[in-house]
C-alpha positions as CSV (number, residue, x, y, z in Angstrom):
1,M,0.2,-0.2,0.0
2,P,1.5,3.3,-1.1
3,S,2.4,5.9,1.7
4,G,0.8,9.2,2.5
5,Y,2.4,12.5,3.1
6,I,0.7,15.9,4.4
7,I,3.0,18.7,2.9
8,A,2.9,22.1,4.1
9,S,4.2,25.6,3.0
10,V,3.8,27.9,6.2
11,N,4.1,31.6,6.3
12,V,4.8,32.4,10.3
13,T,3.1,35.9,10.9
14,N,2.9,36.0,14.4
15,P,5.9,33.2,16.0
16,E,5.0,33.4,19.7
17,Q,1.6,32.6,18.9
18,Y,2.9,30.0,16.3
19,E,5.2,28.3,19.3
20,E,1.5,27.3,20.7
21,Y,0.8,25.6,17.5
22,R,3.7,23.8,17.2
23,K,3.3,22.5,20.6
24,W,-0.3,21.0,19.8
25,S,0.7,19.9,16.5
26,S,3.6,17.9,17.6
27,E,1.3,16.3,20.3
28,A,-1.3,15.2,17.4
29,M,1.9,13.8,15.3
30,R,3.0,12.1,18.1
31,V,-0.7,10.5,18.9
32,H,-1.4,9.4,15.2
33,Q,2.2,8.1,14.9
34,A,3.4,10.8,12.0
35,E,6.9,10.2,10.7
36,V,8.3,14.0,10.2
37,C,10.5,13.9,7.1
38,I,10.6,17.6,6.9
39,R,10.3,20.4,9.6
40,G,11.1,24.0,8.3
41,G,15.1,24.2,7.8
42,K,17.0,25.6,4.7
43,V,15.0,25.9,1.5
44,E,17.1,26.9,-1.6
45,V,15.2,27.4,-4.8
46,L,16.7,25.6,-7.8
47,E,13.9,26.3,-10.8
48,G,11.1,28.7,-11.2
49,D,9.9,31.4,-8.6
50,W,7.9,28.9,-6.1
51,N,10.0,29.9,-2.7
52,P,7.9,27.8,0.0
53,G,9.0,29.3,2.9
54,R,8.8,26.9,6.5
55,T,8.0,23.8,4.8
56,V,6.3,20.7,6.8
57,V,6.5,17.0,5.2
58,L,4.8,14.2,7.2
59,K,4.9,10.6,6.4
60,F,2.2,8.1,7.1
61,P,1.1,4.5,6.3
62,S,-1.7,5.6,3.8
63,F,-3.3,8.3,1.9
64,E,-6.2,7.3,4.1
65,A,-4.4,7.7,7.6
66,A,-2.6,11.0,6.2
67,R,-6.0,12.6,4.9
68,A,-7.8,11.4,8.3
69,F,-4.8,12.8,10.5
70,Y,-6.2,16.6,9.0
71,D,-9.8,16.1,11.1
72,T,-8.5,14.5,14.4
73,P,-9.6,16.5,17.5
74,E,-5.7,16.6,18.2
75,Y,-4.7,18.2,15.0
76,Q,-7.9,20.5,15.1
77,K,-7.0,21.6,18.5
78,A,-3.6,22.8,17.0
79,K,-5.1,24.3,14.0
80,A,-7.4,26.5,16.2
81,A,-4.0,27.7,18.4
82,R,-2.8,28.4,14.5
83,Q,-5.3,31.1,13.8
84,G,-3.5,34.2,13.0
85,A,-0.2,32.8,13.6
86,A,0.5,31.5,10.2
87,V,-0.9,31.5,6.4
88,M,-1.0,27.7,5.7
89,R,-0.7,26.0,2.4
90,M,-1.5,22.0,2.7
91,V,-2.0,19.1,0.7
92,C,-2.4,15.3,1.1
93,V,-0.7,13.2,-1.5
94,E,-0.1,9.7,-2.0
95,G,3.2,8.4,-2.6
96,V,4.7,5.3,-4.2
């Protein structure tokens, strides 16, 4: 069965408040056994004009598990804490 990934591009607008989101999202990832592949770090544009800024990639056992993560009570608590602290662009992708 193919893995599932959540890929996010984040523009943090309120770093102090964003720390609250990080706390709750980390707990949601732990509870739902997300493998953190990328969480922040250096980004270098190699081609084109896309600069995703802060990038996060989470791996799950399946697309369905990755998609379900977003709707969990644990992640919804994190999402509520993030309001006003960041602009989030997030997709769920099926891996190979």
